[in-house]
Phi, psi and omega in degrees: 000323183298333180296332179298330184259003180285139175246022181302131178084358181264157174240131182238138170254122180240115175274159182066031187270009184285332183196179172059223185296319180296319178296316180298319179293316179301316180293325181290317180289331174294316179298330178281356172118354183280151164279130187246125172265109187264117183250140177225172184285337182234148176302133181086354184296333182258011183302319181293320179296313180299318180298316180298317180294315181293323178296334177276002176090019182245173185261135178203153177215144181266137172229168178211152176191141171282109186290351176274355184249112183302319180298320180293324178294319178297320178294324177297314178300317179294319179296321178295316182288339173297338179275358183119185182297134175266116183271332186226129174242125175242110178271090182250344180298135182195170178213166180215149175220134184249126174193149176304144186303324183285352179238007188292121182290134183293332177293325176288323176303309182297323180294314180298315180296319180297315183287311189279328186247304186299316182294322180296314179296317182296319177295320175302314182296310185292317179278333180295329179300317179289324176298319178298316180297325182270354181058042180194137175171156177230128176236129179236116175261144178265113178268217186189165167299335178276013163277347183247331185229180189266335182070185181227126177063023177226053186298322181291317178299315179299315179300317181294322184280329169299317182294322178300318178298319180291317179297321178304313180292320181297316180292322177299321179299322183275328192253352179300326181291346177261015181063038174245124179260119180247116182221175179223155171245131176252096179292146172281217182272105184251153176282096178220175177300324182295335182254011182302320181295323179290320179297326183280342180274107187304316182291314180294320178300316180295319180294320178295311181297326181295332182270340184277114179304328179288349174061032176201159171289150175286150173253150183311324182294339179293345183267346193290324180297317178297320181294314180296320177302310183286342178271349190251175178294344179296339182251028188299336181246024176253117184222134174068025183260141173252107185269112178280127174239088198223011181065013179099006182311311184290338181279344184284000000 
């Protein structure tokens, strides 16, 4: 059974791997046997992640790209493929901006959509072409609880995460016949930089915890099992699925 979850001999590109959920996923797929290309928005941003992976005896390399810049995203895809075939793509890089909808700056709207949606689709497209040619590949997009609901003061983030869920299903419809599994993970409320404002808001923090049956915020390590599952042969017949890892939030 353990062979089903092995990523030995595979190469994975993980964006947003400098910290938080992306770092945890990068370390988990490395532990499962994959060589991991860890991407961050700035040069040197993934050095700590790469060091942790290598100290554990696994393979990792740092890459960087500004995900709001289409040219940089194209260069990232090319740099990843220069290392050989990319078997697993994890689109975890993202950003958020908070402001009331009636005051939301359009430049921030465009940045959030570019980072969270456009870059993910472009990486899927660029790396997906080679996966189609090889008739093999795993793509994991990071969705959100805001793929299901509207949130408060985060209209661009919500729009991007609804779209990520839709793009995941659309690509699965086209690429499942090529033995490519395209799925998404929708994290619940996790302790990350993106949720720092919510954690610091006493009333919102209490309301969030009150709804989570597990009665706690998620930790990055809580996401790793789902990521390895969707990256491995264990999920060979799972396509177009958005897997909620939320402590029961959606069930409440």
